[in-house]
C-alpha positions in Angstrom: 71.8 -12.0 189.8 69.2 -14.0 188.0 65.8 -12.6 187.1 62.8 -14.8 187.1 60.2 -13.8 184.5 56.6 -14.6 185.2 56.2 -18.1 183.7 52.8 -19.4 184.9 52.1 -23.1 184.6 49.2 -22.9 182.2 48.3 -26.5 181.9 48.7 -30.0 183.4 51.0 -30.9 180.5 53.2 -27.9 181.0 53.5 -28.7 184.7 55.2 -32.0 183.8 57.3 -30.4 181.1 58.6 -28.1 183.8 59.1 -31.1 186.1 61.5 -32.7 183.6 63.7 -29.5 183.8 64.5 -29.9 187.5 67.4 -32.0 188.9 67.0 -35.8 189.2 66.7 -35.7 193.1 63.7 -33.3 192.7 62.1 -35.5 190.2 62.6 -38.4 192.6 60.9 -36.4 195.3 57.9 -35.5 193.0 57.5 -39.1 191.9 57.7 -40.3 195.5 54.8 -37.8 196.4 52.6 -39.8 194.1 53.7 -43.2 195.3 53.7 -42.3 199.0 50.0 -41.5 198.7 49.2 -44.5 196.6 50.7 -46.8 199.2 49.1 -44.9 202.1 45.6 -44.9 200.5 45.9 -48.5 199.6 45.7 -49.3 203.3 44.7 -46.6 205.7 41.2 -45.7 204.4 40.3 -49.4 204.6 41.6 -50.0 208.2 38.2 -49.4 209.8 36.5 -51.9 207.5 39.2 -54.5 208.2 39.1 -54.0 212.0 35.3 -54.1 212.1 34.5 -56.9 209.6 37.7 -59.1 209.9 38.8 -58.6 213.4 35.5 -57.8 215.1 36.8 -54.8 217.1 34.5 -52.5 218.9 33.9 -48.9 217.7 35.9 -47.4 220.5 38.9 -49.6 219.6 38.7 -48.6 215.9 38.6 -44.9 216.9 41.6 -45.4 219.2 43.6 -47.1 216.5 42.8 -44.3 213.9 43.5 -41.6 216.5 46.8 -43.0 217.5 47.9 -43.2 213.8 47.1 -39.5 213.4 48.8 -38.5 216.7 51.9 -40.5 216.0 52.3 -38.8 212.7 51.3 -35.2 213.0 52.4 -34.9 216.7 55.9 -36.1 215.8 56.5 -34.0 212.7 58.5 -31.4 214.6 60.8 -34.0 216.1 61.2 -35.7 212.7 62.0 -32.5 210.9 64.5 -31.6 213.7 66.2 -34.9 213.3 66.5 -34.3 209.6 68.2 -31.0 210.3 70.6 -32.7 212.7 71.5 -35.9 211.0 70.6 -35.1 207.3 67.8 -35.9 205.0 69.0 -39.2 203.5 69.2 -41.3 206.7 65.8 -40.0 208.0 64.1 -40.7 204.7 65.6 -44.2 204.5 64.8 -45.0 208.2 61.2 -43.6 207.8 60.5 -45.6 204.7 61.9 -48.8 206.3 59.6 -48.3 209.3 56.7 -47.8 206.9 57.4 -51.2 205.3 57.6 -52.9 208.7 54.4 -51.1 209.8 52.3 -52.2 206.8 53.5 -55.8 207.2 52.6 -55.6 210.9 49.1 -54.3 210.1 48.6 -57.1 207.5 49.6 -59.8 210.0 47.9 -58.2 213.1 45.1 -60.3 214.6 44.2 -58.3 217.7 44.0 -54.7 219.0 47.5 -54.6 220.5 49.1 -55.7 217.3 47.0 -53.2 215.3 48.2 -50.4 217.7 51.9 -51.4 217.1 51.3 -51.4 213.3 49.7 -47.9 213.2 52.3 -46.4 215.5 55.0 -47.6 213.2 53.1 -46.3 210.1 52.6 -42.9 211.8 56.1 -42.6 213.1 57.5 -43.5 209.7 55.7 -40.6 208.1 56.9 -38.2 210.9 60.4 -39.2 210.0 60.4 -39.1 206.2 57.7 -36.6 205.3 59.2 -33.4 206.9 62.7 -34.4 205.6 61.4 -34.8 202.0 59.4 -31.6 202.2 62.3 -29.6 203.6 64.7 -31.0 201.0 62.2 -30.0 198.3 62.0 -26.5 199.8 65.8 -26.2 199.9 66.1 -27.4 196.3 63.3 -24.9 195.4 65.3 -22.0 196.9 68.3 -22.9 194.8 66.3 -23.4 191.6 64.6 -20.1 192.0 68.0 -18.4 192.7 69.3 -19.9 189.5 66.3 -18.8 187.5 65.0 -22.3 186.7 61.6 -22.4 188.4 59.8 -20.5 191.2 59.7 -22.3 194.5 55.9 -21.7 194.6 55.6 -23.5 191.3 57.6 -26.4 192.6 55.3 -26.6 195.7 52.4 -26.5 193.3 53.8 -29.5 191.4 54.3 -31.3 194.7 50.6 -30.7 195.6 49.5 -32.0 192.2 51.6 -35.2 192.5 50.3 -35.8 196.0 46.7 -35.5 194.8 47.4 -37.9 191.9 48.3 -40.5 194.5 45.1 -39.8 196.4 43.1 -40.7 193.3 45.0 -43.8 192.4 45.5 -45.2 195.9 41.9 -45.5 197.0 40.8 -46.9 193.6 43.4 -49.7 193.8 42.5 -50.2 197.5 38.8 -50.6 196.6 39.7 -53.2 193.9 41.7 -55.1 196.5 38.8 -55.3 198.9 37.9 -58.6 197.3 41.3 -60.1 198.5 42.5 -60.6 202.1 43.7 -57.5 203.9 47.1 -59.1 204.3 47.5 -59.0 200.5 46.6 -55.3 200.4 49.0 -54.4 203.2 51.8 -56.5 201.7 51.2 -54.7 198.3 51.7 -51.4 200.0 54.8 -52.7 201.8 56.3 -53.8 198.5 55.6 -50.4 197.0 57.5 -48.7 199.8 60.3 -51.2 199.6 60.7 -50.1 196.0 60.8 -46.5 197.1 63.4 -47.4 199.7 65.7 -48.8 197.0 65.1 -45.7 194.8 66.0 -43.3 197.5 69.0 -45.4 198.5 70.3 -45.3 195.0 69.4 -41.8 193.7 69.0 -39.5 196.7 72.4 -37.7 197.3 74.1 -38.2 200.6 74.7 -34.4 200.9 71.1 -33.2 200.3 70.4 -30.6 202.9 67.4 -28.9 204.7 69.2 -25.6 204.4 69.9 -23.4 201.4 73.6 -23.9 202.0 74.3 -27.5 201.1 77.8 -27.2 202.6 76.6 -26.2 206.1 77.5 -28.6 208.8 74.7 -30.3 210.9 73.9 -28.6 214.1 72.9 -30.1 217.5 69.2 -30.5 218.3 69.4 -27.8 220.9 70.6 -25.3 218.3 67.8 -26.4 215.9 65.1 -26.2 218.5 66.3 -22.8 219.7 66.2 -21.4 216.2 62.6 -22.5 215.8 61.2 -21.8 219.2 62.7 -18.3 219.5 61.6 -17.3 216.0 58.5 -15.4 217.1 57.5 -14.3 213.6 57.5 -17.8 212.3 55.5 -19.2 215.3 52.8 -16.6 214.9 52.6 -17.1 211.2 52.6 -20.9 211.6 49.9 -20.8 214.3 47.6 -18.6 212.1 48.2 -20.8 209.1 47.4 -23.9 211.1 43.7 -22.9 210.8 44.1 -23.9 207.1 44.9 -27.5 208.0 42.2 -27.6 210.7 39.6 -26.3 208.2 40.6 -28.7 205.5 40.5 -31.7 207.8 36.9 -31.0 208.6 36.3 -32.7 205.3 36.8 -36.1 207.1 34.3 -35.2 209.8 31.7 -32.8 208.4 31.4 -34.1 204.8 30.2 -37.7 205.8 28.2 -36.2 208.7 26.3 -33.8 206.4 25.8 -36.4 203.7 24.2 -38.7 206.2 22.0 -35.9 207.6 21.0 -34.3 204.3 20.9 -37.2 201.9 20.5 -40.1 204.3 23.6 -41.9 202.9 27.4 -41.5 202.5 27.4 -43.3 199.1 28.6 -40.1 197.3 31.6 -39.7 199.7 34.1 -41.3 197.3 33.0 -39.1 194.4 33.6 -36.0 196.5 37.2 -36.9 197.3 37.9 -38.0 193.7 36.5 -34.8 192.3 38.5 -32.7 194.8 41.7 -34.5 193.9 41.1 -34.0 190.2 40.4 -30.3 190.8 43.8 -29.9 192.4 45.6 -31.9 189.7 44.2 -29.9 186.9 43.6 -26.6 188.6 46.7 -26.0 190.8 48.8 -24.6 187.9 46.6 -21.7 187.0 45.9 -21.0 190.6 49.5 -20.7 191.6 50.1 -18.5 188.5 47.4 -16.2 190.0 49.1 -16.4 193.4 52.4 -15.3 191.8 50.6 -12.2 190.3 48.9 -11.3 193.6 51.9 -11.6 195.8 52.4 -13.7 198.9 50.4 -11.5 201.3 47.3 -11.2 199.1 47.2 -14.8 198.0 47.7 -16.2 201.5 45.0 -14.0 203.1 42.6 -14.4 200.1 43.1 -18.2 200.2 42.2 -18.3 203.9 39.2 -16.0 203.3 37.9 -18.3 200.5 38.2 -21.3 202.8 36.2 -19.4 205.5 33.5 -18.4 202.9 33.2 -22.0 201.7 31.6 -23.1 205.0 28.8 -20.6 204.4 27.4 -22.7 201.5 26.3 -25.7 203.6 25.1 -23.3 206.3 22.9 -21.5 203.8 21.5 -24.7 202.3 20.7 -26.0 205.8 18.9 -22.8 206.7 17.1 -22.0 203.4 16.1 -25.5 202.3 16.7 -28.1 205.1 14.4 -30.7 203.5 15.8 -30.4 200.0 18.3 -33.1 199.1 19.3 -31.1 196.0 20.0 -28.0 198.0 22.1 -30.0 200.6 24.1 -31.6 197.8 24.7 -28.3 196.0 25.8 -26.7 199.3 28.3 -29.5 199.8 29.7 -29.3 196.3 30.2 -25.5 196.6 31.9 -26.0 199.9 34.3 -28.7 198.7 35.2 -26.7 195.5 35.8 -23.4 197.4 37.7 -25.1 200.2 40.1 -26.6 197.8 40.4 -23.4 195.7 41.3 -21.5 198.8 43.9 -24.1 199.8 45.4 -24.1 196.3 45.7 -20.3 196.4 47.2 -20.2 199.9 49.5 -23.2 200.4 52.3 -22.7 197.8 53.1 -19.1 198.9 52.5 -20.1 202.6 55.2 -22.7 202.3 57.5 -20.4 200.5 57.0 -17.8 203.3 57.9 -20.5 205.9 61.2 -20.9 204.1 61.7 -17.1 204.1 60.9 -16.7 207.8 63.2 -19.6 208.6 66.0 -17.8 206.9 66.3 -20.9 204.7 67.9 -22.8 207.6 66.6 -25.8 209.6 63.7 -26.2 207.2 62.9 -29.7 208.5 62.2 -28.4 212.0 60.2 -25.3 210.7 58.0 -27.4 208.3 57.6 -30.0 211.0 56.4 -27.4 213.5 53.9 -26.0 211.0 52.4 -29.5 210.7 52.5 -30.2 214.4 50.7 -26.9 215.2 48.2 -27.6 212.5 47.7 -31.1 213.8 47.0 -29.8 217.3 44.5 -27.3 215.9 42.9 -30.0 213.9 42.5 -32.2 217.0 40.9 -29.4 219.0 38.7 -28.3 216.1 37.5 -31.8 215.3 36.5 -32.4 219.0 34.7 -29.0 219.1 32.8 -29.7 215.9 31.8 -33.1 217.0 30.4 -31.7 220.2 28.5 -29.0 218.2 26.9 -31.8 216.1 25.9 -33.5 219.4 24.2 -30.3 220.6 22.5 -30.0 217.2 21.2 -33.6 217.6 19.4 -32.7 220.9 17.8 -29.6 219.3 19.7 -26.9 221.2 21.3 -25.5 218.1 20.3 -25.2 214.4 21.9 -27.5 211.8 23.9 -24.6 210.4 25.6 -23.8 213.7 28.8 -25.9 213.2 29.3 -24.4 209.8 29.0 -20.9 211.0 31.4 -21.5 213.9 34.1 -22.9 211.6 33.5 -20.0 209.1 34.0 -17.4 211.8 37.1 -19.1 213.2 38.8 -19.3 209.8 37.8 -15.8 208.9 39.4 -14.6 212.2 42.6 -16.3 211.2 42.4 -14.6 207.8 42.1 -11.2 209.5 45.0 -12.1 211.8 47.1 -13.0 208.8 46.3 -9.8 207.0 47.2 -7.6 210.0 50.4 -9.6 210.8 51.6 -10.3 207.3 52.3 -6.7 206.5 55.8 -7.5 207.9 56.3 -10.6 205.7 58.3 -10.3 202.5 55.9 -10.1 199.6 57.1 -11.5 196.3 55.8 -9.9 193.1 55.3 -11.8 189.9 58.7 -10.8 188.5 61.4 -10.8 191.1 65.2 -10.3 191.1 66.8 -13.1 193.1 70.2 -12.4 194.5 
């Protein structure tokens, strides 16, 4: 039996010193988290500009393309994760990255709506194949590393979050620089980056990497995998409640630009908000996950969700107390974005660890895939509902704070549900014997 002492990641530098202590496949996964997002953010945030300015597509067509990309990715996560459990991580990762290369090239060469749709479907399907496989493999590695006393799995998940956010800082910056060149060049650059990742995974990802804690376990049929997930009632309830976290976070892409336009008359500050949020996660995730380890899983998950719920009250208060003050509107949005990310940073690592526990450390691809699929469905429903609330605000039937209050109450209800339910979830203290 190994005993893990409390070893908080106290700084950004210490996080990467710890990263050097993990096995080479885990380091490959962490580096890929950076590069996946660099390649993604080189292209996808600038698709709307390309379709509008270069291809002359109508607004409904642009919305259709962007919506299909999200649906083909999030909606297929459960299938992609299940296939990783059935056929293994390595073939799904290699297939997914290959499709991403083809998809980016297709987007670069596309000259009409039909070709753009083919490109985004390939890009989305690619992520649905490789992303849950990589996440599940990291979770399985984390379980073994924690068992061996090397690093907590929550700390590994925190490193994963930091690496992902580093890519979200670099990717859009490079994409903005490439706006001066034809979109084909930008898409081709992203394709070349993913081609490099394809070679790296082909060379360094072991053939026997598993989505279960037992690397020697033989692959199971899809029916067995799906039955294990769909009959796991505790997991489904927990994943459904935690889906509110993803739905709340994704309101950034709808409510932030909407409120900037309403309160300041311009979305010029949008990029600064996303950059600041990414830097907050990069430099703040380590101490926050150390706090989560001290609080235990139940307290940190529920507290994180509660902080996310409370974050939506800041813009609501600003809209009510000082609707004509640009400074108040800006301050409310800053508080919202900071608290929203702090809540997510506190909640997500122990939440993902709990998913592994509830899955019995088996079929992690399908379990993490289902978590993302449920969250994606809640995000779709929530975004449609929030959009309709803003339409009602525009005609004067609701006050400007109403959408913020509705989301705050919905997320708070999920936090209460997690608190009541999670009494039955294993709660890990800061110093835990691992058998």
